[in-house]
N, C-alpha and C positions, 0 to 999 in steps of 0.2 A: 504494500500500500504506500503510495507516495504522499508526501506531506507538502501542502502548499504553504510557502512562507509568506507571511503578511507583514507589512510595515506598520509599526504602531502609529496611531493617529494622535494619541495624547500621551502625556507623561504626568507624573505627580511631583509637585514641588511644594515643600512645606505642608504636605497633607492635602494639597488642592490639585485637582485635575485641571490641566491646561493643555492647549495644543502643542504639538512638537514644534521646535524652533523652525522658522522658515518665513518665506514671503508668500502672502496670500492675496490674490486679486479679487476685489469685490465682484460678485455676479449680480449685475444691475437688475436682472429679471427676478431675482430673489432678495432684493433689498428695498427698503422703503424708509424715507425720512419723513415722519409724520409730525404734525404740529396741531396744537389747539390753542385758541385764544377766546376770551370772553366777548360775547356779542350782546349789545343792548343791555349789558349788566345783568342779564337773566339766564343766559345759556352759553354754550360754547360752540364755536365754529371750528370744524376740523378740516385739515387738508394734508397734502403730501407732496413731496418731490420724488419723481421716479427715475429721472435721467441723471445718473451719477457714475463716476469712476473713482477708483481708489485702491490703495493697498494697505494691508495690515501686515506689519512685520513683527513676528514673535521672536524675541531674543532668547538665547540660552538662559540668560538671567531675565526673568519676566519683566523686571523694572527697566530693562533696555529695549522693551517693545515700543512700537510706534504705529501711528495711523495717519494717513493722508487721504483726503477725500475732496473731490471737486464735483459740485452740483450745478447742472444747467438750470438756472432759475426759471426759465420759461416753462419748465415742466411742472410748475405749480398746478395743483388740481384740488379744488374744493367742492367739486360736483355742481358748480354754478358758473357758467361761462362768463356772465357779466361780472361777477365778483373776481373771477380769475383774471379777466382783462384789467380790472382796476388794480389788482395786486401786481400785475406786470408793468403798470404805468409808473411814471416818475413820482406819483404820490406815495408809492411803496417801494417795490424792488427795482424799478427802473431797468428792465432787462435790456433795453437798447444800449444804455451806457455801461451797465454792469451785468453781462450775460452769465457770469458764474459767481458762486460763493464757494469758499474753501474752508476746510478745517484741517489743521496740522497739530498733532499732539506735541507737547513739550515735556511731559513726564507721565509715568505710569507707576502706580503704587498699589499694593494689596490693600483692600478696604473691608475685608471680611471673607468668609468662606465662599469662594467662587465669584467674588465681586471685586472690581478694580476701580480705582479713582484715576481717571485720565484727565489731566489738565491739558488744555490746548487753546489754540488761537483760531477763532472764527472770524472770517472776513466777509462782510456783507456790504454792498454798495461802497466798497473802497475803505470801509471802516473796520479795523481789527480790534477785537476785544477778547479777553480771556474767558473761556466758557468751559467749566468742568463737566465731565460726563461721568455717570455712574454706569459701569459696564459689567455685564454678566456673560460669562462663557456658557453657551447653551448646549455645546456638544460637538462631536466630530463624527463623520461618516464617510465611507467610500461610496462614490456614485457609480451608476451602471457603466460609465465610460472609463473607469479606472482612476478618476481624480479623487483627491482627498479634500473634503469640504469641512469647514468649521462654521459655527453659527454664534452670533452675539446679539444681545439686546443692549440698548443704552437709553438713558434718560438724562434730560437737562432742563433747567429753567433759565430763561433770560428775559431781559427787559428790552423790547424791540426799539425803544427810543434811544438806547445806547448805541444803536447802529444807524441813527438818523431816520428811522421809520416813525415819524412823528405825526403823520396825518391822522386826523380824528374829526369827529363831529359831536358837538354838545347835544344832549337830549333835553327836550322840554321838561321832562320829569326829573332832571338832574342826572349827573353821570355822563358817560360818553358812549359812542357807538362801538368802539373797539378798545378792548383792554390793553394794557401795557405789557403784562406778563404773558409770556409764551411758553408753553410746555412742549418739549421736543421728545419724541419717542422714536427710536431707531430699531429696525429689524435688519440684520445684515448677515449675508451668507457669502463666504469667500472660498476660492479654490486655490490650493497650494500650487505654487509655480515651480 
């Protein structure tokens, strides 16, 4: 009986399962950068960016890991074409002048079992600010085509006005049309290179 040798997809460091060291390219068809923001002070509007590229580099020492992502801002989708057009306009993302936004990590540190604190710089509309992500490794698998894949989720909070996204409209009843705080939720799948 022959034995098929398999390459490990994960390793254990300090009692935590993480991907094997290497460079992983984001698979845009299995990634989503989602966001939600208060609308009319009573509910939340949700949307997503689906056109992105990037790499996740897992270091032998996990703290030497990094991530770089570029998002095509025109891929914004809130399921309302009129609203999406407004978000693409100079009032908000100004996709003609700033077609991409980027995120580049500056540090990675363990933040609990299976959770990582990733500090990084987000650039939107030419403005760069530090945005921390809370990242969870979701697992690894071999795909049917022989590739090794890893999955991550991440969350962040940011103030859109920090990036010059200040458009708003006052409401008769008090408050504003669009909230300042934005919740970011990321689902990412990447293929080892």
